[in-house]
TORRO-483988 format. One record per residue (C-alpha): x negated, y, z; residue in one letter. Coordinates in steps of 0.1 Angstrom, whole numbers, padded with zeros to 4 digits, always signed. Example, Ala and Ser with C-alpha at 12.3 -4.5 7.8 and 13.67 -1.06 7.14 Angstrom:
2
-0123-0045+0078a-0137-0011+0071s
***
This chain:
88
-1299+1149+0758m-1333+1151+0740n-1355+1121+0734s-1378+1129+0764t-1348+1130+0787e-1334+1098+0773l-1367+1080+0778e-1368+1093+0814s-1332+1079+0821v-1341+1046+0805k-1372+1043+0827a-1352+1051+0859e-1325+1026+0850l-1352+1000+0844g-1368+1008+0877r-1334+1004+0895l-1328+0971+0878t-1363+0958+0886d-1358+0969+0923a-1325+0950+0924f-1340+0918+0910f-1370+0920+0934r-1345+0923+0963a-1325+0892+0953v-1351+0870+0936s-1369+0846+0960f-1381+0811+0963e-1359+0785+0979e-1361+0786+1017g-1375+0822+1017a-1356+0852+1030t-1348+0879+1004p-1354+0916+1013p-1317+0924+1012c-1322+0957+1029e-1338+0969+0996d-1305+0966+0979i-1291+0995+0998h-1317+1018+0983a-1305+1011+0947v-1267+1010+0952f-1242+1038+0959i-1226+1034+0994e-1194+1018+0979a-1213+0997+0953g-1201+0963+0943l-1221+0931+0940l-1199+0906+0922i-1206+0868+0918k-1199+0857+0882n-1190+0821+0883s-1181+0815+0847g-1194+0786+0825a-1221+0808+0809a-1246+0828+0829p-1240+0865+0828g-1254+0897+0843i-1239+0931+0839s-1248+0964+0855t-1231+0998+0859r-1251+1029+0867f-1239+1063+0880i-1258+1096+0882l-1255+1109+0918t-1268+1141+0933p-1297+1120+0945l-1304+1105+0911g-1294+1073+0893w-1279+1045+0914k-1262+1011+0907i-1224+1013+0912s-1217+0976+0903a-1237+0945+0895m-1223+0912+0883g-1246+0882+0882w-1247+0844+0882d-1273+0822+0900d-1294+0797+0882e-1286+0762+0893r-1289+0727+0878p-1273+0727+0844g-1272+0765+0843l-1304+0785+0835r-1305+0822+0828i-1327+0827+0797p-1359+0847+0799e-1357+0882+0784p-1372+0888+0750g
***
């Protein structure tokens, strides 16, 4: 894979990740656009609640005939006493 192709893949995986977080990030009392999750996951995709002591997010991607999709996502919700750090 050349550097142009690699940058294209990174951009697509970033787009998928951003789309996922837009679908599950919402203010308390609001309704998330959960139907948007179906657009970024494979049909048999897994969404796994991580309930460990430390917050964690992990993602697995797969290249399908229709392009890159998420095959599995593990996450943990922020809550009192558990805050997911800002990236960067």
